[in-house]
N, C-alpha and C positions, 0 to 999 in steps of 0.2 A: 490043706487050705487053697483055695482058689487063687490063681495068678491075676486074674480080673479084679479080684478085691482090692489091690493096691494100685492099679492103674489110674492115674489122676487125668488121662487123657489130654495132657500137654497142657494144664492148668498151671503149672509152675512156670512154665515158659512166659504165659500171659500175665500172669501176676509179675514177674521180674521187668517185662517191657513196660506195665503201666508203672512200676515203682520209678524205672529208670526215666520214664517221661516226665514223671513230677519232680525228680529230683532237681533240675535246673529251677523250677518255682520255690522250692523248699530253701535252696542255697540263696537266691534272691531274697526271699522273706527274710532269712536270717541276717543277710547283710544289710538290708534297709532297716532292720530293727536297731543293728549294731551303729548305723548312721545316725538314727534318731537319737538314741541315747547318747552318743559322742556329742552331738549338737548341744543336747540338754546340759551335759556336763560344762561345755565351753561357757555356755550362756550364765550358769550357776556359777562357775569359776569367775567369770567377768565381774558379775553382780558383787560377789562376796569381796573380789580384789577392790572394786570402788567404793563399797561400803567401808574397808578399814581405811582407804585413803582419804574418804571424806569426813569420817567422824573421831578421829584422834588429832584434831587441830585446835589451836586456842579458838578459832572461829570457825566451827563446823561448816562445811563447804558443799552444797550438791554439786556445784560446778566442778570442783575437784575430783568427786566421786564419780561424774560422768565422764570426765576426761581419763581418768586412771582406766575405767572399765572399756572405753573405746580404744585405749592404747594396748590394753591387753587383746583384745579382740584383733587389732591389726598385727600384732606379733604372732598370736597362737591359731585363729580361727581358719585362716585359708579360705577355701570355698566350703568347708564343712557346716558353716554358718553364714548363710547368704541373707543379704539385706538387714544387717544388725541393726537394731534401733535400741537405744540406750535411754533412759529416763531417770533422774534422781531428783527427789523431793524432800526437803527439811520441813517435818513438822515441829516447829519450836516451842509450841504449848506442850506437846507430849514428850518431846527431846528425843523423837525418832528421826532417823535418816533411813528413807527407803530408795532401794537402787532395783530397777526393773530393766532387764534385757530380754528382747524378743528379737525373732529372726525366723529364717526358713531353712530345715534341716536339708542338706543334699539329697535328691531323690534320684533313684534309678529308673522311675517312669515318667518320661517327659509328660508336662502339663500337671503333675500331681504335686500339690504343694503341703508340706508338713511343717506346720506352725509349732516354733518351740517358744515358751515364754517362762522365764525363771525370775525370782525376786529374792532380794536379800534384804532384810530389816533389821535394825540395831540401834540401841540407845546411843546419842552423842555422848563424848566425854567432855566433860567441863572442869575447868581447872576453878577452883574456889580458893579465894584469897584467906 
């Protein structure tokens, strides 16, 4: 067997250099995806928390739902969900309360805005005499 048949001519070293050069980009992409997922979970949890607070009262209240969702975001979001906007509306005819939470996920790249929008919808509880 010829010794030159297994000689790669330094290709392994070049491949490793390319891999290590790309590694910071791969790590940054994974971290950015995790930040986006976390911001989405914060927005969804705030919307669900607001929905629970607003629909289980004698008089269903979109204001109470909005206040509770905003309070959750103040306690938990920090900088992970920037510029949060909470909107709650009651559809009295259909008996549904809808809470929307939107904001911007923390971005590793300056100038890049990653919008997050989540919504929770549920029927209002009514006490029937």
